[in-house]
TIKOL-453746 format. One record per residue (C-alpha): residue number from 1; residue in three letters; x, y, z. Coordinates in nm, 2 decimals, padded with zeros to 4 digits. Each point is the difference from the previous one (the first is absolute). Layout:
// TIKOL-453746
<r pos="NUM" code="ALA" px="X" py="Y" pz="Z"/>
...
***
This chain:
// TIKOL-453746
<r pos="1" code="MET" px="00.00" py="00.00" pz="00.00"/>
<r pos="2" code="THR" px="00.14" py="00.34" pz="-00.10"/>
<r pos="3" code="ILE" px="-00.03" py="00.34" pz="00.17"/>
<r pos="4" code="GLU" px="-00.26" py="00.09" pz="-00.26"/>
<r pos="5" code="HIS" px="-00.22" py="-00.29" pz="00.11"/>
<r pos="6" code="VAL" px="00.04" py="00.10" pz="00.36"/>
<r pos="7" code="ALA" px="-00.09" py="00.36" pz="-00.08"/>
<r pos="8" code="VAL" px="-00.32" py="-00.10" pz="-00.18"/>
<r pos="9" code="ILE" px="-00.10" py="-00.23" pz="00.28"/>
<r pos="10" code="ALA" px="00.06" py="00.28" pz="00.26"/>
<r pos="11" code="LEU" px="-00.21" py="00.23" pz="-00.21"/>
<r pos="12" code="VAL" px="-00.29" py="-00.24" pz="-00.02"/>
<r pos="13" code="VAL" px="00.02" py="-00.06" pz="00.38"/>
<r pos="14" code="GLU" px="00.00" py="00.37" pz="00.07"/>
<r pos="15" code="VAL" px="-00.30" py="00.07" pz="-00.23"/>
<r pos="16" code="THR" px="-00.19" py="-00.30" pz="00.16"/>
<r pos="17" code="ILE" px="00.07" py="00.14" pz="00.35"/>
<r pos="18" code="MET" px="-00.12" py="00.34" pz="-00.10"/>
<r pos="19" code="VAL" px="-00.32" py="-00.14" pz="-00.16"/>
<r pos="20" code="LEU" px="-00.08" py="-00.20" pz="00.31"/>
<r pos="21" code="ALA" px="00.05" py="00.30" pz="00.23"/>
<r pos="22" code="ARG" px="-00.21" py="00.22" pz="-00.23"/>
<r pos="23" code="PHE" px="-00.27" py="-00.26" pz="00.00"/>
<r pos="24" code="GLY" px="00.00" py="-00.01" pz="00.38"/>
<r pos="25" code="THR" px="-00.02" py="00.38" pz="00.01"/>
<r pos="26" code="GLU" px="-00.29" py="00.01" pz="-00.24"/>
<r pos="27" code="ARG" px="-00.17" py="-00.28" pz="00.20"/>
<r pos="28" code="ARG" px="00.02" py="00.21" pz="00.32"/>
<r pos="29" code="HIS" px="-00.14" py="00.30" pz="-00.18"/>
<r pos="30" code="TRP" px="-00.29" py="-00.21" pz="-00.14"/>
<r pos="31" code="ILE" px="-00.08" py="-00.15" pz="00.34"/>
<r pos="32" code="HIS" px="00.00" py="00.35" pz="00.15"/>
<r pos="33" code="HIS" px="-00.23" py="00.13" pz="-00.27"/>
<r pos="34" code="LYS" px="-00.24" py="-00.29" pz="-00.01"/>
<r pos="35" code="ARG" px="-00.01" py="-00.13" pz="00.36"/>
<r pos="36" code="GLY" px="00.10" py="00.30" pz="00.20"/>
<r pos="37" code="GLY" px="00.33" py="-00.16" pz="00.11"/>
<r pos="38" code="PRO" px="00.29" py="00.21" pz="00.14"/>
<r pos="39" code="ALA" px="00.12" py="00.28" pz="-00.23"/>
<r pos="40" code="PRO" px="00.32" py="-00.09" pz="-00.18"/>
<r pos="41" code="LEU" px="00.31" py="00.19" pz="00.11"/>
<r pos="42" code="LYS" px="00.17" py="00.26" pz="-00.21"/>
<r pos="43" code="LYS" px="00.32" py="-00.21" pz="00.01"/>
<r pos="44" code="ASP" px="-00.18" py="-00.30" pz="-00.15"/>
<r pos="45" code="ASP" px="00.12" py="00.10" pz="-00.34"/>
<r pos="46" code="ILE" px="00.29" py="-00.19" pz="-00.16"/>
<r pos="47" code="THR" px="00.13" py="00.32" pz="-00.16"/>
<r pos="48" code="ASP" px="00.06" py="00.17" pz="00.34"/>
<r pos="49" code="VAL" px="00.35" py="-00.13" pz="00.03"/>
<r pos="50" code="PRO" px="00.25" py="00.09" pz="00.28"/>
<r pos="51" code="VAL" px="00.31" py="00.18" pz="-00.13"/>
<r pos="52" code="VAL" px="00.23" py="-00.27" pz="00.15"/>
<r pos="53" code="LEU" px="-00.14" py="-00.26" pz="-00.24"/>
<r pos="54" code="TYR" px="00.08" py="00.23" pz="-00.30"/>
<r pos="55" code="ALA" px="00.35" py="00.05" pz="00.14"/>
<r pos="56" code="LEU" px="00.06" py="-00.37" pz="00.06"/>
<r pos="57" code="ALA" px="-00.11" py="-00.08" pz="-00.36"/>
<r pos="58" code="ALA" px="00.22" py="00.28" pz="-00.14"/>
<r pos="59" code="VAL" px="00.31" py="-00.12" pz="00.18"/>
<r pos="60" code="ALA" px="-00.07" py="-00.36" pz="-00.12"/>
<r pos="61" code="VAL" px="-00.04" py="00.13" pz="-00.35"/>
<r pos="62" code="ALA" px="00.33" py="00.18" pz="00.01"/>
<r pos="63" code="VAL" px="00.18" py="-00.31" pz="00.14"/>
<r pos="64" code="GLY" px="-00.17" py="-00.22" pz="-00.27"/>
<r pos="65" code="ALA" px="00.10" py="00.24" pz="-00.27"/>
<r pos="66" code="VAL" px="00.36" py="00.01" pz="00.12"/>
<r pos="67" code="THR" px="00.04" py="-00.37" pz="00.04"/>
<r pos="68" code="THR" px="-00.15" py="-00.09" pz="-00.34"/>
<r pos="69" code="HIS" px="00.20" py="00.28" pz="-00.19"/>
<r pos="70" code="VAL" px="-00.31" py="00.16" pz="-00.16"/>
<r pos="71" code="GLU" px="00.05" py="00.28" pz="-00.25"/>
<r pos="72" code="LEU" px="-00.21" py="00.29" pz="00.14"/>
<r pos="73" code="THR" px="-00.20" py="00.12" pz="-00.30"/>
<r pos="74" code="LEU" px="-00.33" py="00.19" pz="00.04"/>
<r pos="75" code="SER" px="-00.19" py="-00.32" pz="-00.07"/>
<r pos="76" code="ALA" px="00.20" py="-00.18" pz="00.27"/>
<r pos="77" code="VAL" px="-00.06" py="00.27" pz="00.26"/>
<r pos="78" code="GLY" px="-00.37" py="00.01" pz="-00.08"/>
<r pos="79" code="THR" px="-00.02" py="-00.38" pz="00.04"/>
<r pos="80" code="PHE" px="00.18" py="00.02" pz="00.33"/>
<r pos="81" code="ALA" px="-00.23" py="00.28" pz="00.12"/>
<r pos="82" code="LEU" px="-00.32" py="-00.19" pz="-00.08"/>
<r pos="83" code="PHE" px="00.09" py="-00.37" pz="00.05"/>
<r pos="84" code="GLY" px="00.28" py="00.05" pz="00.25"/>
<r pos="85" code="ILE" px="-00.13" py="00.28" pz="00.23"/>
<r pos="86" code="LEU" px="-00.37" py="00.06" pz="-00.05"/>
<r pos="87" code="LEU" px="-00.13" py="-00.35" pz="-00.03"/>
<r pos="88" code="PRO" px="00.21" py="-00.16" pz="00.28"/>
<r pos="89" code="ALA" px="-00.10" py="00.29" pz="00.24"/>
<r pos="90" code="PHE" px="-00.37" py="-00.05" pz="-00.09"/>
<r pos="91" code="ALA" px="00.03" py="-00.37" pz="00.05"/>
<r pos="92" code="ALA" px="00.18" py="00.04" pz="00.33"/>
<r pos="93" code="ASN" px="-00.27" py="00.23" pz="00.13"/>
<r pos="94" code="SER" px="-00.26" py="-00.24" pz="-00.13"/>
<r pos="95" code="VAL" px="00.16" py="-00.27" pz="00.22"/>
<r pos="96" code="MET" px="-00.05" py="00.23" pz="00.30"/>
<r pos="97" code="VAL" px="-00.36" py="00.08" pz="-00.10"/>
<r pos="98" code="LEU" px="-00.07" py="-00.37" pz="-00.05"/>
<r pos="99" code="ALA" px="00.16" py="-00.10" pz="00.33"/>
<r pos="100" code="THR" px="-00.19" py="00.26" pz="00.21"/>
<r pos="101" code="ARG" px="-00.33" py="00.01" pz="-00.20"/>
<r pos="102" code="GLY" px="00.04" py="00.36" pz="-00.09"/>
<r pos="103" code="ARG" px="00.16" py="00.12" pz="00.32"/>
<r pos="104" code="PRO" px="00.37" py="00.06" pz="-00.10"/>
<r pos="105" code="GLY" px="00.06" py="00.20" pz="00.32"/>
<r pos="106" code="SER" px="-00.03" py="-00.33" pz="00.20"/>
<r pos="107" code="VAL" px="00.27" py="-00.19" pz="-00.19"/>
<r pos="108" code="ALA" px="00.21" py="-00.24" pz="00.21"/>
<r pos="109" code="ARG" px="00.37" py="00.00" pz="-00.05"/>
<r pos="110" code="TRP" px="00.00" py="-00.33" pz="-00.18"/>
<r pos="111" code="GLN" px="-00.26" py="00.12" pz="-00.24"/>
<r pos="112" code="GLN" px="00.20" py="00.31" pz="-00.06"/>
<r pos="113" code="GLY" px="00.31" py="-00.22" pz="-00.06"/>
<r pos="114" code="ILE" px="-00.19" py="-00.19" pz="-00.27"/>
<r pos="115" code="ALA" px="-00.11" py="00.32" pz="-00.16"/>
<r pos="116" code="TRP" px="00.36" py="00.13" pz="00.00"/>
<r pos="117" code="ALA" px="00.11" py="-00.33" pz="-00.16"/>
<r pos="118" code="VAL" px="-00.26" py="00.03" pz="-00.27"/>
<r pos="119" code="ALA" px="00.12" py="00.36" pz="-00.08"/>
<r pos="120" code="VAL" px="00.37" py="-00.10" pz="-00.01"/>
<r pos="121" code="GLY" px="-00.06" py="-00.33" pz="-00.19"/>
<r pos="122" code="GLY" px="-00.21" py="00.18" pz="-00.26"/>
<r pos="123" code="GLY" px="00.25" py="00.27" pz="-00.04"/>
<r pos="124" code="MET" px="00.29" py="-00.25" pz="-00.04"/>
<r pos="125" code="ALA" px="-00.19" py="-00.22" pz="-00.24"/>
<r pos="126" code="SER" px="-00.09" py="00.30" pz="-00.23"/>
<r pos="127" code="ALA" px="00.36" py="00.00" pz="-00.12"/>
<r pos="128" code="GLY" px="-00.09" py="-00.31" pz="-00.20"/>
<r pos="129" code="LEU" px="-00.26" py="00.19" pz="-00.20"/>
<r pos="130" code="VAL" px="00.26" py="00.23" pz="-00.13"/>
<r pos="131" code="SER" px="00.30" py="-00.22" pz="-00.05"/>
***
């Protein structure tokens, strides 16, 4: 298996995590609307990402780009920004939303560690999409 295969698998896993988290958010909104359940929290959105997740993904992208000797063209930088920083950070925040059912403020340390690992892993694997 090459780095390209790993990058595509990581991308599919990230998108799947984000879809599951978004589905959970929409379900909570629907239950609130139809049955009068508790109102969803403002932080129950997968795009409300803490800055530390963007930073972890950015550092991982830089390390991945240096270790795979990628030529930094405009296309490569755009690919790194989208698939190496934005998507891994969204997927990592989705892990926290899924783990806490929309209450990312109550994240345990081990859940936060998993989210950080998703951000770093996605950032590192994105180098395979460019090489």
